[in-house]
Structure formats: structure tokens, C-alpha cells
C-alpha positions in Angstrom: -223.8 -151.9 -124.2 -222.7 -150.4 -127.6 -223.9 -153.8 -129.5 -227.7 -152.4 -128.6 -226.5 -150.2 -131.2 -225.2 -152.5 -133.8 -226.9 -153.5 -137.2 -224.7 -156.4 -139.1 -226.6 -154.6 -142.4 -224.5 -152.0 -141.9 -221.1 -154.0 -142.2 -220.8 -153.3 -146.2 -217.3 -154.1 -146.2 -217.4 -157.7 -144.4 -216.9 -160.2 -147.2 -214.7 -162.6 -145.4 -216.0 -164.4 -142.4 -214.6 -167.5 -140.5 -216.4 -169.3 -137.5 -214.3 -172.2 -137.6 -213.2 -174.8 -134.5 -215.4 -173.2 -131.7 -216.2 -176.1 -129.9 -218.9 -174.8 -127.6 -221.0 -173.5 -130.1 -224.3 -175.1 -129.8 -225.5 -173.0 -133.3 -224.2 -170.4 -136.0 -224.4 -166.6 -135.0 -227.3 -166.0 -137.5 -227.6 -162.4 -136.4 -223.9 -161.7 -138.1 -224.6 -164.5 -140.8 -227.9 -163.6 -142.0 -227.2 -159.7 -141.2 -224.1 -158.8 -143.7 -225.4 -157.6 -146.9 -221.8 -158.8 -148.7 -220.4 -161.7 -147.5 -218.4 -163.8 -150.2 -216.5 -166.5 -148.4 -217.9 -168.2 -145.4 -216.2 -170.9 -143.2 -218.2 -172.6 -141.0 -215.8 -175.6 -140.4 -215.1 -178.1 -137.8 -217.5 -176.7 -135.3 -218.7 -179.8 -134.0 -220.7 -178.9 -130.9 -223.7 -178.2 -133.5 -225.9 -181.1 -134.1 -226.7 -181.8 -138.2 -230.4 -180.7 -137.8 -229.5 -177.5 -136.3 -226.4 -177.2 -139.0 -229.2 -177.7 -141.8 -231.6 -175.2 -140.3 -228.6 -172.8 -140.2 -227.7 -173.1 -143.5 -231.1 -172.4 -144.7 -231.7 -169.2 -142.6 -227.9 -168.4 -144.3 -229.3 -168.6 -147.7 -232.5 -166.5 -146.6 -230.5 -163.9 -145.4 -229.0 -160.6 -146.9 -225.9 -162.6 -148.2 -227.3 -165.9 -149.6 -227.1 -165.1 -153.3 -223.5 -163.7 -153.2 -221.5 -166.0 -151.2 -219.0 -167.3 -153.4 -217.0 -169.8 -151.3 -218.6 -172.0 -148.5 -216.4 -174.1 -146.4 -218.7 -176.5 -144.1 -216.2 -179.4 -143.7 -215.5 -181.7 -140.7 -219.2 -181.0 -139.0 -222.1 -183.6 -138.5 -224.2 -182.0 -141.5 -226.2 -185.1 -142.7 -228.1 -183.7 -145.5 -227.9 -180.4 -147.7 -230.8 -177.7 -148.1 -232.5 -178.9 -150.9 -232.5 -177.9 -154.7 -235.6 -174.9 -154.0 -232.3 -173.6 -151.3 -229.4 -174.7 -153.0 -231.0 -173.2 -156.7 -230.5 -169.5 -154.5 -226.8 -170.0 -154.7 -225.8 -168.0 -157.5 -222.6 -167.0 -157.2 -221.0 -170.1 -155.6 -218.1 -171.4 -156.9 -216.4 -173.4 -154.3 -218.2 -175.6 -151.7 -216.8 -178.1 -149.4 -218.3 -180.6 -147.2 -215.9 -183.1 -147.2 -215.8 -184.8 -143.6 -219.4 -184.7 -142.8 -222.0 -187.1 -141.9 -224.2 -186.5 -145.3 -226.2 -189.7 -146.4 -228.0 -187.3 -149.2 -227.2 -184.6 -150.9 -229.3 -182.0 -153.1 -228.2 -180.5 -156.8 -227.8 -177.0 -157.3 -229.8 -177.2 -161.1 -228.3 -176.4 -164.4 -228.6 -172.9 -163.9 -226.3 -172.8 -161.2 -222.2 -172.9 -162.3 -219.8 -173.9 -159.3 -216.2 -174.3 -159.9 -215.1 -177.0 -157.2 -217.2 -179.0 -155.4 -215.8 -181.3 -152.7 -218.5 -184.3 -150.7 -215.3 -186.6 -150.0 -215.3 -188.8 -146.8 -219.0 -189.4 -145.9 -222.1 -191.9 -146.0 -223.4 -190.6 -148.8 -225.5 -193.7 -150.8 -226.8 -192.0 -154.1 -226.8 -188.8 -155.9 -229.6 -187.7 -158.0 -230.2 -184.6 -160.3 -232.6 -182.0 -160.2 -235.5 -181.9 -162.6 -233.6 -180.3 -165.1 -232.0 -183.2 -165.7 -228.2 -181.6 -163.9 -226.8 -182.4 -160.4 -225.2 -178.4 -161.6 -224.3 -176.2 -164.4 -221.4 -177.8 -166.2 -220.2 -174.6 -167.9 -217.2 -173.7 -165.0 -217.7 -176.8 -163.4 -213.5 -178.4 -163.2 -213.7 -180.2 -160.0 -216.3 -182.9 -159.0 -214.8 -185.2 -155.6 -217.2 -188.0 -154.2 -214.4 -190.0 -152.8 -214.9 -192.6 -149.8 -218.2 -192.6 -149.5 -220.7 -195.2 -149.8 -221.8 -195.2 -153.7 -223.3 -198.5 -155.5 -223.5 -196.8 -158.9 -221.7 -194.4 -160.7 -224.0 -191.1 -160.8 -225.6 -190.3 -164.0 -225.6 -186.2 -162.7 -223.1 -185.2 -166.3 -223.2 -184.9 -169.6 -220.9 -186.1 -172.8 -223.0 -183.7 -175.0 -221.5 -180.8 -172.8 -219.1 -178.5 -174.4 -217.2 -178.6 -171.4 -214.6 -180.6 -169.3 -213.9 -181.3 -165.6 -210.4 -181.5 -164.6 -211.1 -183.9 -162.2 -213.7 -186.3 -161.6 -213.2 -188.1 -158.1 -215.3 -191.2 -157.1 -212.6 -193.3 -155.7 -213.4 -195.9 -152.2 -216.7 -196.2 -152.6 -218.5 -199.5 -153.7 -219.7 -198.4 -157.1 -220.1 -201.8 -159.5 -222.5 -200.3 -162.1 -224.0 -197.4 -163.7 -226.7 -195.2 -162.7 -229.2 -196.0 -165.1 -227.6 -198.5 -167.0 -227.4 -198.1 -170.9 -229.2 -195.0 -170.4 -226.4 -193.3 -168.8 -225.3 -189.9 -170.0 -221.7 -190.4 -170.1 -219.4 -187.0 -168.4 -216.1 -185.6 -170.0 -213.0 -184.6 -167.7 -209.2 -184.5 -167.9 -208.9 -187.6 -165.2 -211.7 -189.7 -163.9 -210.7 -191.8 -160.6 -213.0 -194.8 -159.9 -210.2 -197.3 -158.3 -211.1 -199.0 -155.1 -214.7 -199.7 -156.2 -216.3 -203.0 -157.0 -216.2 -203.0 -160.9 -215.9 -206.4 -162.1 -215.7 -205.6 -165.4 -215.3 -202.7 -167.2 -219.4 -201.1 -168.7 -219.3 -200.6 -172.0 -221.5 -197.1 -171.2 -218.6 -195.2 -169.9 -217.1 -194.9 -173.2 -219.7 -195.9 -175.5 -222.0 -192.9 -174.5 -219.4 -190.6 -175.9 -217.7 -189.8 -172.5 -214.1 -187.6 -173.4 -211.4 -189.0 -171.0 -208.0 -188.9 -171.0 -207.2 -190.4 -168.1 -209.4 -193.6 -166.4 -208.3 -194.6 -162.8 -209.2 -198.4 -161.6 -206.8 -199.8 -159.3 -208.1 -201.9 -156.6 -211.4 -203.0 -158.3 -210.7 -206.9 -158.9 -211.7 -206.4 -162.5 -211.8 -209.7 -164.3 -213.3 -208.7 -167.9 -212.7 -206.3 -170.1 -214.9 -206.6 -173.3 -213.6 -206.2 -177.1 -215.4 -203.3 -177.9 -215.6 -201.8 -174.5 -213.0 -199.0 -174.6 -214.4 -197.9 -178.0 -216.5 -194.7 -178.6 -216.9 -191.7 -180.6 -213.8 -190.2 -178.8 -212.0 -192.8 -177.8 
């Protein structure tokens, strides 16, 4: 009976919510997730009873809710997600820092856009076939990005979502365990800056000259288990090689 008097909008000290591994849930409790005004950390992982379509609708509702623009950490791994909200929604998560969407059923992921500055993005162990930037040319802002991981997916090209002209450098870009055999946009691929680029266990048969020639700053390049048969003269030559 007391619940008739509750209002989640009054829970101003509630900043960390975990609704984790609830096998019998068929949708998320949106009265809580949309009503609480100060949520900063949200763990919605391992809720296997919720369909991908319902999870997507619930995620959009959370962005529309009281805390949508304030969420900094979002764990949404090991669920049934098949797609992320589109750019018009994700661009409103203005304080997002870490997103973990690993081990879902994602085929399509949408960009945050240049004005959103996450530090860590995990898309590992999904079914992603391609990644496109927003209209501004960026998947997300690069100013604070440390880790972008999209291993064990279905990519056939290394996405063109970064830019070697950026003054910022990632720690890790991980695209291992895909089916990558080329660079997206070929000779127009814009490069990337990172300490470690992991392209191991892909389908590269030769080292793309544009990988380094684009001006990329890469300290460690991992290419094991590709079946590379040729590295052309000059393929490892670039402005920062």
C-alpha cells in the first residue's frame, strides 16, 4: 500500500542502479529507470528474458527519462540487444563515459557523434557487420576515448570512424577476431591514433599501405593469424612511422 505514495522523482540520492541477471523480467522497470532523477551508473546486464525489441524500446525510454543525459556508466552486456538507439537518441547521452554492450546479438550499432566524449566502448562478441560514423564524420568524440573494442564480430572492413589528424590518442583499438580484409573507404580511410591496434585473427592477406600512410600513430600493431602473404615496400612508411 505504501507504494501508492512513492515517487521515484524524489530519490535524488539514488545514483547507482543494478538490475542484473533477473531471468523472469520481460521488460525493464521504467517507472524507476525513467523517474529517478540522478542515476549515474546503470547495470542492466544478463536479463535474458527480455527481447531485443523490448530492450531497445526500454533504452530509448531511459534516454527520454529524468536521468537520460546524466548517465555516465552503462553496462548492458549479455542480453538480447540486436541494435542500439539511433544517433538522435545516443547524442543526448551527453555525460556517457563507459558503455559495455559485449555479448549481445548486435548487428547494427549507431554513432554517438562528435560532441559526445566517452572513454571506453565495448562491442565485443556480437554480430556486427559494419560501423558507420554520424553525419559529422565521427562515431564519437575522440578527446577522451581510451578504448574502443569490437572483437569477435562479422566486420569485413576496418571501419573509417577515427581520424589520424586528431591530437588525441587511444590506448587500445581492438578489432581482432573479425573477417577484415580491407580498409573501409580504401585510399580515403582517415587513419587512427592509438598505442595498440589489434587486428589479429582477421582475413588480411597483405598489409594495407593506407594503414600507416594515412598518418596513423600506432605504437604496437598486432597482425597475428591473418595469413598475410605480402608486405609491399613502403607499406610501413608514413609521416609518423
